[in-house]
C-alpha positions in Angstrom: -5.6 1.0 0.4 -6.4 -0.6 -3.0 -9.9 -1.6 -2.1 -10.6 -2.9 -5.5 -8.2 -5.7 -4.7 -9.7 -6.6 -1.3 -9.7 -10.4 -2.0 -6.2 -10.5 -3.3 -5.0 -8.4 -0.3 -6.6 -10.8 2.2 -5.0 -13.8 0.5 -1.6 -12.2 0.2 -1.6 -11.1 3.8 -2.0 -14.7 4.8 0.4 -16.2 2.4 3.1 -13.6 1.9 4.9 -12.3 5.1 6.6 -9.5 3.1 3.3 -8.3 1.7 1.8 -8.4 5.1 4.6 -6.3 6.5 4.3 -3.7 3.7 0.6 -3.5 4.2 1.0 -3.0 8.0 3.7 -0.4 7.5 1.5 1.5 5.0 -1.4 1.5 7.5 0.9 2.7 10.3 2.2 5.6 8.1 -1.4 6.5 7.1 -2.3 6.8 10.8 0.8 8.8 11.7 0.1 11.2 8.8 -3.5 11.5 9.9 -2.4 12.2 13.5 0.0 14.9 12.3 -2.6 16.6 10.0 -5.1 16.5 12.9 -2.5 18.0 15.3 -2.6 14.9 17.6 1.2 14.7 17.1 3.5 17.4 16.0 5.6 17.0 12.9 7.0 19.5 10.5 5.6 19.8 7.0 8.8 18.3 5.7 8.5 15.3 8.0 4.9 14.8 6.9 6.1 15.0 3.2 8.7 12.3 3.9 6.1 10.1 5.5 3.7 10.6 2.5 6.5 9.6 0.0 7.3 6.5 2.0 3.6 5.6 2.2 3.3 6.0 -1.6 6.4 3.9 -2.1 4.9 1.1 0.0 1.6 1.4 -1.9 3.4 1.0 -5.2 5.3 -2.0 -3.9 2.1 -3.6 -2.6 0.3 -2.9 -5.9 3.2 -4.5 -7.8 2.9 -7.7 -5.7 -0.9 -7.7 -6.2 -0.6 -7.4 -9.9 2.0 -10.1 -10.1 -0.2 -12.4 -8.0 -3.2 -11.7 -10.2 -1.1 -12.5 -13.3 0.1 -15.7 -11.7 -3.5 -16.8 -11.1 -4.6 -15.8 -14.5 -6.8 -13.0 -13.2 -5.1 -10.0 -14.7 -7.3 -7.8 -16.8 -6.8 -5.1 -19.4 -6.9 -2.5 -16.7 -4.2 -4.3 -14.7 -1.9 -4.2 -17.7 -2.3 -0.5 -18.1 -1.3 0.3 -14.5 2.3 1.6 -14.4 4.1 0.7 -11.2 
């Protein structure tokens, strides 16, 4: 998730418990979705869609925290400012 912000993610996971929790929840959902798609667990299509929406919500929340962190550090770029969260 958000590989272009690898350094910021590492720093935030250490410094921000809420961010670390969001990141962990996102990864758990990603694994659960993959398990469902690969038929390792059985979920309905509707259940998978609910998981995908929650995963996207968590990604958006994480990105918002990352962009605010970059802005606070004076690292935000023109690309950062164009991202709609």
